[in-house]
C-alpha positions in Angstrom: 18.1 72.5 143.4 21.8 73.1 143.2 23.6 75.6 141.0 27.0 75.5 139.4 28.9 78.6 138.7 31.2 78.5 135.7 33.1 81.7 135.0 30.2 84.2 135.2 27.4 81.9 134.1 25.2 80.1 136.6 23.7 76.8 135.5 20.9 75.1 137.4 21.5 71.5 138.0 18.4 69.4 138.7 19.4 66.8 141.1 16.0 65.8 142.4 15.1 62.2 142.2 12.6 61.3 139.6 10.7 58.0 140.1 11.0 55.2 137.6 8.0 55.4 135.2 7.8 51.6 135.1 6.9 51.2 138.8 3.3 50.8 139.9 1.1 54.0 140.1 0.3 53.5 143.8 4.1 53.5 144.7 4.6 56.6 142.5 1.8 58.4 144.3 3.2 57.4 147.7 6.7 58.6 146.7 5.3 61.9 145.3 3.5 62.4 148.6 6.7 61.7 150.6 8.7 64.1 148.4 6.0 66.8 148.8 6.3 66.3 152.6 10.1 66.8 152.3 9.7 69.9 150.2 7.2 71.3 152.7 9.6 70.6 155.6 12.3 72.6 153.8 9.8 75.4 153.1 8.7 75.6 156.7 12.3 75.6 158.0 13.3 78.3 155.6 10.3 80.4 156.5 10.9 80.1 160.2 14.7 80.6 160.1 14.7 83.5 157.6 11.7 85.1 159.2 13.5 85.2 162.6 16.8 86.3 161.1 15.6 88.9 158.6 12.0 89.6 159.8 10.8 91.1 156.4 11.8 92.8 153.2 10.4 96.0 151.7 11.1 98.3 148.8 13.8 100.2 150.8 15.6 96.9 151.5 15.6 96.0 147.8 16.7 99.5 146.9 19.7 99.4 149.3 20.7 96.0 147.9 20.4 97.2 144.3 22.4 100.4 145.0 25.1 98.4 146.8 25.4 96.0 143.8 25.4 98.9 141.3 28.2 100.7 143.3 30.3 97.5 143.4 29.8 97.1 139.7 30.8 100.7 139.0 34.0 100.3 141.1 34.9 97.1 139.4 34.5 98.5 135.9 36.2 101.8 136.9 39.2 99.8 138.1 39.2 97.7 134.9 39.2 100.9 132.8 42.0 102.4 134.9 44.0 99.2 134.5 43.6 99.3 130.8 44.8 102.9 130.6 47.8 102.3 132.9 50.1 100.8 130.2 51.5 98.1 132.5 49.4 95.6 134.5 50.7 94.7 137.9 49.6 91.5 139.7 48.5 93.6 142.7 46.1 95.7 140.5 44.8 92.5 138.8 44.2 91.0 142.3 42.3 94.2 143.3 40.2 93.9 140.1 39.3 90.3 141.0 38.3 91.4 144.5 36.1 94.1 143.1 34.5 91.7 140.7 33.9 89.2 143.5 32.3 91.9 145.7 29.9 92.8 142.9 29.0 89.1 142.2 28.4 88.5 145.9 26.2 91.5 146.3 24.3 90.6 143.1 23.8 87.0 144.3 22.6 88.3 147.7 20.0 90.5 145.9 18.8 87.5 143.9 18.7 85.4 147.1 16.6 88.0 148.9 14.2 88.2 145.9 13.9 84.4 145.9 13.1 84.5 149.6 10.2 86.8 149.0 9.1 84.9 145.8 9.0 81.6 147.6 7.2 83.0 150.6 10.0 82.5 153.0 10.1 86.2 153.9 7.2 88.6 154.0 7.3 91.6 151.8 5.8 94.8 153.3 
């Protein structure tokens, strides 16, 4: 499943093939079986690669990720407040604000990715 980011909203685009309802039931079952095999292959690959790369996740891991995202959000908003109080807005400060927002969004996405890894069984939670 792919996702499309627009501004600060993430939409999920379903791009999986859906079989034609008019085809015969046996062909549909065969196709569903093949697609299930494909999905399992992706699952097994994710589980193996992520398990080797990250080994596991635990409460401390999630806490560190959450704190990092919270700190990045605080820095971003603090900079925005400072910018609004400055009276004049320089392109350099706006660029800095954008960098801080990007850092927050990346950390928040990484947290969600880690959560999905545990939820989908790619990464053991201890």
